[in-house]
C-alpha positions as CSV (number, residue, x, y, z in Angstrom):
1,M,-20.6,-14.8,-17.6
2,K,-21.1,-11.5,-17.8
3,L,-18.6,-9.1,-15.6
4,A,-18.8,-5.4,-15.0
5,V,-15.7,-3.3,-14.1
6,I,-16.7,0.2,-12.6
7,I,-14.0,3.1,-12.9
8,P,-14.2,6.5,-11.3
9,V,-12.2,8.8,-13.0
10,Y,-10.6,12.2,-12.3
11,N,-7.9,14.0,-13.9
12,A,-6.1,10.5,-15.2
13,E,-5.6,11.6,-19.0
14,N,-2.2,9.7,-18.9
15,T,-3.5,6.4,-16.9
16,I,-6.6,6.0,-17.8
17,R,-5.6,4.4,-21.2
18,K,-3.6,2.0,-19.8
19,A,-6.2,1.2,-16.9
20,V,-8.7,0.2,-19.4
21,K,-6.9,-1.4,-21.8
22,S,-5.8,-3.8,-18.6
23,I,-9.4,-5.4,-18.4
24,D,-7.8,-8.6,-19.9
25,T,-11.0,-11.3,-20.1
26,T,-12.5,-13.5,-22.2
27,H,-15.9,-13.4,-20.7
28,D,-18.1,-10.5,-21.5
29,V,-17.2,-7.2,-20.2
30,E,-19.3,-3.8,-19.5
31,I,-16.8,-1.4,-18.6
32,I,-18.0,1.9,-16.9
33,C,-16.0,4.8,-16.4
34,I,-17.5,7.4,-14.8
35,N,-15.8,11.1,-15.4
36,D,-15.8,12.7,-12.4
37,G,-15.4,16.4,-13.1
38,S,-12.3,16.2,-14.9
39,T,-10.3,19.5,-15.5
40,D,-7.6,17.9,-17.8
41,R,-7.5,16.0,-21.1
42,T,-9.6,12.8,-19.5
43,K,-13.1,13.3,-21.5
44,Q,-11.1,13.8,-24.7
45,V,-8.9,10.6,-23.6
46,L,-12.1,8.5,-22.9
47,T,-14.1,9.9,-26.1
48,E,-11.3,8.0,-27.9
49,L,-11.3,5.0,-26.1
50,Q,-14.8,4.8,-27.2
51,K,-14.1,3.9,-30.4
52,E,-11.1,1.7,-29.6
53,V,-12.8,-0.3,-26.7
54,K,-16.3,-2.7,-26.8
55,H,-18.6,-2.2,-24.2
56,L,-17.2,1.0,-22.6
57,I,-19.8,3.1,-21.5
58,V,-18.9,6.5,-19.9
59,Y,-21.0,8.9,-18.0
60,H,-19.9,12.3,-17.1
61,Q,-20.6,14.2,-13.7
62,D,-19.6,17.5,-11.7
63,N,-16.4,16.8,-9.4
64,Q,-18.2,14.7,-6.4
65,G,-15.5,12.1,-5.4
66,A,-14.9,8.5,-5.7
67,A,-17.9,7.2,-3.6
68,K,-20.4,8.9,-5.8
69,S,-18.6,7.8,-8.8
70,R,-19.0,4.3,-7.5
71,N,-22.5,4.6,-6.6
72,M,-23.5,5.4,-10.1
73,G,-21.7,2.5,-11.5
74,L,-23.6,0.8,-9.5
75,S,-26.4,2.2,-10.7
76,A,-25.8,2.2,-14.2
77,M,-24.6,-1.7,-14.4
78,S,-26.9,-3.9,-17.1
79,D,-29.6,-6.3,-15.3
80,D,-27.8,-9.3,-17.1
81,I,-24.2,-8.5,-14.6
82,D,-23.1,-11.6,-12.9
83,A,-20.6,-10.2,-10.9
84,F,-18.6,-6.6,-10.8
85,M,-15.2,-5.5,-10.1
86,F,-13.4,-2.1,-9.4
87,L,-10.6,-0.3,-10.9
88,D,-9.1,2.8,-10.2
89,A,-7.6,5.2,-13.4
90,D,-4.6,4.8,-12.1
91,D,-4.0,1.1,-11.6
92,Q,-4.6,-1.8,-13.6
93,F,-5.4,-5.9,-13.5
94,L,-2.4,-8.1,-14.4
95,P,-2.5,-10.4,-17.6
96,G,-4.8,-13.1,-17.1
97,K,-5.5,-12.9,-14.0
98,M,-9.5,-11.6,-14.1
99,D,-10.0,-15.1,-15.6
100,Q,-8.2,-16.9,-13.0
101,M,-10.7,-15.1,-10.8
102,I,-13.6,-15.8,-13.0
103,Q,-12.7,-19.6,-12.8
104,Y,-12.7,-19.6,-9.0
105,Y,-16.1,-18.0,-9.1
106,E,-17.9,-20.6,-11.4
107,K,-16.6,-23.6,-9.5
108,N,-18.6,-22.9,-6.6
109,E,-22.2,-21.7,-6.6
110,H,-22.3,-19.9,-3.2
111,L,-19.5,-18.0,-3.4
112,D,-20.3,-14.4,-3.3
113,I,-16.8,-12.8,-3.2
114,V,-12.9,-13.5,-4.4
115,I,-10.3,-11.4,-3.1
116,G,-7.3,-11.5,-5.0
117,Q,-3.8,-10.4,-4.0
118,I,-3.0,-7.0,-4.4
119,G,1.0,-5.8,-6.0
120,R,2.1,-2.6,-5.0
121,G,5.2,-1.4,-6.7
122,L,6.8,0.9,-9.7
123,N,6.9,-0.2,-13.4
124,G,5.3,-3.2,-13.1
125,D,7.4,-4.8,-10.3
126,W,4.8,-6.1,-8.1
127,K,4.8,-7.5,-4.4
128,V,2.2,-8.5,-2.3
129,I,1.2,-6.2,0.1
130,P,3.2,-6.8,3.3
131,T,0.2,-6.9,5.6
132,H,-2.0,-9.3,3.3
133,E,0.4,-12.0,4.4
134,D,-2.4,-13.6,6.3
135,I,-4.8,-13.9,3.3
136,H,-2.1,-14.3,1.0
137,R,-3.4,-18.0,0.6
138,E,-5.9,-20.4,-1.5
139,A,-9.3,-21.1,0.4
140,I,-13.2,-20.2,1.2
141,V,-13.6,-18.8,4.5
142,S,-16.1,-16.5,6.0
143,L,-15.4,-13.2,7.8
144,A,-16.2,-14.8,11.5
145,E,-13.6,-17.4,10.1
146,A,-11.0,-15.2,8.8
147,P,-11.2,-11.6,10.4
148,E,-8.0,-11.0,8.7
149,I,-9.8,-10.1,5.3
150,L,-11.1,-6.8,7.1
151,Q,-6.9,-6.0,6.4
152,S,-8.0,-5.6,2.6
153,I,-10.8,-3.5,3.0
154,G,-10.3,-1.4,-0.4
155,P,-12.5,-2.2,-3.4
156,G,-9.9,-3.1,-5.4
157,G,-8.7,-7.0,-6.3
158,K,-12.0,-7.9,-5.5
159,L,-15.1,-10.1,-7.5
160,F,-18.4,-9.1,-6.1
161,K,-21.5,-11.0,-7.2
162,A,-23.9,-8.8,-9.2
163,K,-26.7,-9.0,-6.0
164,F,-24.1,-6.9,-3.9
165,N,-24.7,-3.8,-6.7
166,T,-27.2,-2.9,-4.0
167,L,-25.0,-1.7,-1.4
168,R,-23.6,1.6,-1.6
169,F,-20.5,3.8,-1.0
170,D,-20.3,6.1,2.0
171,E,-21.1,9.3,0.2
172,D,-21.2,11.5,3.4
173,V,-17.3,11.2,3.6
174,V,-14.1,11.4,1.4
175,F,-11.5,9.3,3.0
176,C,-12.1,6.1,3.7
177,E,-15.4,6.2,2.0
178,E,-14.9,2.6,0.9
179,H,-14.8,0.8,4.4
180,T,-18.6,0.2,5.1
181,F,-18.9,-0.9,1.7
182,V,-16.7,-4.0,1.8
183,T,-17.5,-4.5,5.6
184,R,-21.4,-5.1,4.5
185,A,-20.5,-7.2,1.7
186,Y,-18.0,-9.2,3.7
187,L,-21.0,-9.8,6.5
188,M,-23.4,-10.3,4.0
189,A,-21.2,-13.2,2.1
190,R,-21.9,-16.7,2.7
191,D,-18.3,-17.9,0.9
192,I,-15.5,-15.9,0.4
193,Q,-13.0,-17.5,-1.9
194,L,-8.9,-16.2,-1.2
195,V,-6.5,-16.7,-4.2
196,P,-2.7,-16.7,-3.5
197,F,-1.8,-15.0,-6.8
198,I,-1.4,-10.9,-7.5
199,V,-4.4,-10.0,-9.5
200,Y,-4.5,-6.4,-9.4
201,G,-1.4,-3.4,-9.2
202,Y,-1.0,-0.5,-7.4
203,N,0.4,2.1,-9.5
204,E,2.6,4.3,-6.8
205,R,3.0,7.7,-7.5
206,E,5.1,9.7,-4.6
207,G,4.9,13.0,-3.6
208,S,1.7,14.6,-4.2
209,I,-0.8,12.5,-2.2
210,T,1.1,12.7,0.8
211,D,0.7,16.5,0.6
212,Q,-2.9,16.2,-0.5
213,R,-3.3,14.5,2.8
214,A,-1.8,16.9,5.2
215,D,-3.7,19.8,3.7
216,T,-7.1,18.1,4.5
217,F,-5.7,16.8,8.0
218,I,-8.6,18.0,10.1
219,S,-11.6,16.6,7.6
220,Y,-10.1,13.8,6.6
221,L,-9.6,12.6,10.3
222,E,-13.1,13.7,10.9
223,D,-14.1,11.3,8.4
224,A,-11.5,8.7,9.7
225,R,-13.4,9.0,13.1
226,K,-17.3,8.5,11.7
227,V,-16.2,5.3,9.2
228,R,-14.6,4.0,12.5
229,C,-17.7,4.1,14.5
230,E,-19.8,2.9,11.8
231,V,-17.6,-0.3,11.1
232,M,-17.2,-1.1,14.6
233,D,-21.3,-0.7,15.2
234,M,-21.5,-3.4,12.4
235,L,-18.7,-5.9,13.2
236,L,-19.8,-8.6,15.6
237,L,-16.8,-10.3,16.9
238,V,-13.9,-9.3,19.0
239,N,-11.8,-10.6,16.7
240,E,-13.2,-8.6,13.7
241,K,-12.9,-5.4,15.6
242,A,-9.5,-6.1,16.7
243,Y,-8.2,-6.5,13.1
244,Y,-10.3,-3.5,11.7
245,S,-8.8,-1.4,14.8
246,Y,-5.0,-2.8,13.8
247,R,-6.1,-1.6,9.8
248,M,-7.7,1.7,10.5
249,D,-6.1,3.1,13.7
250,D,-2.3,1.8,13.1
251,L,-1.9,1.6,9.3
252,I,-3.9,4.6,8.3
253,V,-5.1,7.2,11.2
254,S,-1.5,6.9,12.9
255,Y,0.1,7.6,9.5
256,L,-2.1,10.5,8.6
257,I,-1.2,12.3,11.7
258,Q,2.7,12.0,11.4
259,A,2.1,12.9,7.3
260,Y,0.2,16.2,8.6
261,L,2.7,17.1,11.6
262,I,6.2,16.2,9.4
263,K,5.1,18.8,6.9
264,Y,3.7,21.7,9.4
265,S,5.8,20.8,12.7
266,K,3.5,22.9,15.1
267,V,0.7,21.6,17.5
268,T,-2.2,23.2,17.9
269,L,-5.0,22.9,20.5
270,Q,-7.4,22.1,17.7
271,I,-5.0,19.3,16.4
272,I,-4.8,18.2,19.8
273,D,-8.4,18.3,20.2
274,K,-9.4,16.6,17.2
275,I,-6.5,13.3,17.9
276,T,-7.9,13.2,21.6
277,Q,-11.3,13.2,20.3
278,Y,-10.2,10.3,18.0
279,I,-8.5,8.4,21.0
280,R,-11.8,9.0,23.2
281,D,-13.9,6.9,20.6
282,M,-11.6,4.2,20.4
283,Q,-11.9,4.0,24.6
284,H,-15.3,3.2,24.1
285,T,-14.7,0.1,21.4
286,N,-12.3,-2.6,21.4
287,Y,-9.1,-1.2,20.0
288,S,-5.5,-2.8,19.4
289,G,-3.4,-1.3,22.3
290,E,-0.2,-1.1,19.7
291,A,-2.7,1.1,17.4
292,L,-3.0,3.7,20.3
293,F,0.5,3.4,20.9
294,R,1.6,4.4,17.3
295,I,-0.6,6.8,17.3
296,V,0.8,8.7,20.5
297,Q,4.3,8.2,19.1
298,A,2.8,9.4,15.7
299,V,1.9,12.7,17.5
300,E,5.0,13.0,19.7
301,Q,7.4,12.3,17.9
302,S,6.7,14.0,14.5
303,A,5.2,17.5,15.7
304,T,8.2,19.8,16.1
305,H,6.8,23.0,17.9
306,W,5.0,21.8,21.1
307,T,4.3,24.5,23.8
308,R,3.3,24.0,27.2
309,E,-0.1,24.8,27.1
310,T,-0.6,22.1,24.0
311,Y,1.7,19.3,25.8
312,E,-0.9,19.8,29.2
313,L,-3.8,19.4,27.2
314,W,-2.2,16.3,25.3
315,R,-1.0,14.9,28.9
316,H,-3.7,15.4,30.9
317,T,-6.5,13.5,27.7
318,L,-4.2,10.7,27.7
319,I,-3.9,10.5,31.7
320,D,-8.0,10.3,31.4
321,V,-7.3,7.1,29.3
322,G,-4.8,5.8,31.3
323,I,-1.8,6.5,29.5
324,G,0.8,8.0,31.7
325,R,3.0,11.1,30.2
326,P,5.8,12.9,32.0
327,G,6.0,16.5,32.5
328,F,6.8,19.2,29.6
329,L,10.6,19.8,30.4
330,R,10.6,15.8,30.7
331,F,8.7,15.4,27.5
332,Q,11.4,17.6,25.8
333,A,14.4,15.6,27.0
334,Q,13.0,12.3,26.0
335,V,11.4,13.0,22.3
336,M,13.2,15.6,20.6
337,P,16.4,12.9,20.3
338,K,13.8,10.4,18.8
339,K,12.5,12.6,16.0
340,L,14.9,12.6,13.1
341,A,14.8,8.7,13.3
342,F,11.3,8.9,13.1
343,S,10.2,11.4,10.6
344,G,10.3,10.4,6.6
345,K,7.6,11.0,3.8
346,Q,6.1,8.0,2.3
347,S,3.2,8.0,0.3
348,L,-0.3,7.7,1.4
349,K,-1.4,5.6,-1.4
350,R,1.3,3.2,0.3
351,I,-0.1,3.0,3.7
352,M,-3.8,2.8,2.8
353,N,-2.9,-0.3,0.6
354,K,-0.7,-1.6,3.0
């Protein structure tokens, strides 16, 4: 059994060593790091690690994003690789868990993907992600049988059979670029093994992630809209679409909106136009009503600088899709007292991996 681990690396001088050292397996392993134009000491740290870690291969490229980096890693894999995994430069594998995943993989020749549990926490205090409770079990499934696996839509914590190295991450977007890759893999897979133990640890760092997402709100929301349309076109069953709607619309997009509006407060016509465009796209597919409500709630209870003009645009858009809203003065009276209870700063990494 020979395994490849692909690590996109950007400005990770303080975390990449721990990430690489967490690759804990008795099997042959090829570690592929792609330095994505780092401007800190990442390049020097990787050079030092190559002297310490066998089979560590490092590639350097101009900053082109995580999708391009992962795709380079897939292209660089040796021909004799049996399976591969992904690791982010600020995360880690838990001790001994990679080999436990490999044991499941080797027992079943029809197994295409092994999905391990993801732990979220600080300083090694790992907790299973709450929305992954439905897949917190030992079972062999397919996407059609268990559409709840779409709650685990990121590349972390998964072991993929080598045949999936022909798939590619979407380089045309920078937000949610992993969704199409993982969805295609799920659709192609015959047997998918769920394992009940935490394999992969997300190391949370508060503050900067949220701020960056808010600063790039417009482009990220547009990326989310494009990715959502593409994934919905791929999925065949109503239950699959409903699970993905919950994942994208409720857990990701509503929070993205909330993070932006809490930081900037003022609702502009451009912001309302982008959000209503997203809602209209939802109306053309299967979607979760709860997710739509959450988006409406995020808009109305996060912003603090509504004008009559922006509210009337928002109100009429919602009426067009069957959601009644009060007049402007009543809206102000109803919503303003709820704002303090709703607002609060969180880590987007927490939400993306919720």
